C-alpha positions as CSV (number, residue, x, y, z in Angstrom):
1,M,0.0,0.0,-0.1
2,G,2.8,2.2,0.7
3,L,3.9,2.6,-3.1
4,K,0.6,3.3,-3.9
5,D,0.1,6.1,-1.9
6,N,3.3,7.5,-2.9
7,L,2.1,7.4,-6.4
8,K,-1.1,9.1,-5.4
9,A,0.9,12.0,-3.4
10,V,3.2,11.9,-6.6
11,K,-0.1,12.4,-8.9
12,N,-1.5,14.9,-6.6
13,E,1.9,17.2,-6.4
14,L,2.2,17.0,-10.5
15,N,-1.6,18.3,-10.6
16,T,-0.9,21.2,-8.2
17,E,2.3,22.2,-10.4
18,E,0.6,21.7,-13.2
19,Q,-2.4,24.1,-12.3
20,F,0.2,26.6,-10.5
21,I,2.0,26.6,-14.1
22,E,-1.3,27.3,-16.2
23,N,-2.3,30.0,-13.9
24,F,0.8,31.9,-14.3
25,I,0.7,31.4,-18.0
26,K,-2.7,32.8,-17.9
27,G,-1.9,35.5,-15.7
28,E,1.2,36.1,-18.4
29,R,-1.3,36.2,-21.3
30,F,-3.3,38.6,-19.8
31,I,-0.8,41.4,-18.9
32,R,1.0,41.1,-22.2
33,K,-2.6,41.3,-23.7
34,Y,-3.4,44.4,-22.0
35,K,0.3,45.7,-21.2
36,F,-0.6,49.0,-23.0
37,Y,-3.7,49.6,-21.0
38,I,-2.0,48.6,-17.5
39,S,0.8,51.0,-18.6
40,A,-1.5,53.9,-19.4
41,V,-3.3,53.5,-16.2
42,V,0.4,53.2,-14.1
43,I,1.3,56.4,-15.7
44,I,-1.6,58.2,-15.5
45,L,-2.1,57.5,-11.7
46,V,1.7,58.6,-11.1
47,A,0.8,62.0,-13.0
48,W,-2.5,62.6,-11.1
49,F,-0.5,62.0,-7.5
50,A,2.2,64.1,-9.0
51,G,0.4,66.9,-9.9
52,N,-1.5,66.7,-6.7
53,F,1.6,67.0,-4.9
54,I,2.7,70.1,-6.2
55,I,-0.6,71.7,-6.4
56,S,-0.7,71.1,-2.6
57,K,2.9,72.6,-2.3
58,I,2.1,75.5,-4.4
59,N,-0.8,76.3,-2.6
60,D,0.8,76.0,1.0
61,Y,3.4,78.1,-0.5
62,K,0.8,81.0,-1.4
63,T,-0.9,80.6,2.3
64,K,2.2,81.1,4.0
65,E,3.3,83.9,1.7
66,A,0.1,86.1,2.2
C-alpha cells in the first residue's frame, strides 16, 4: 500500500504544479494582452499623484506668503 500512496501523492503534487503553471501562463497572457492599458493607467495615476502633490505645495507656499 505504501507504493500506491506514494504514487497518489506524486500525482497530486504534479497536478498542483501543473495548475500553478497554467495559472501563471494565463496571468502572463493577460498582462501581455493588456500591457498598454495597464501602463497607461499606471502613468496616469503617477501623474495625478504628482500633480496633486505639486498643487498642494504651491497652495501651502501661497498661504504662508500671504
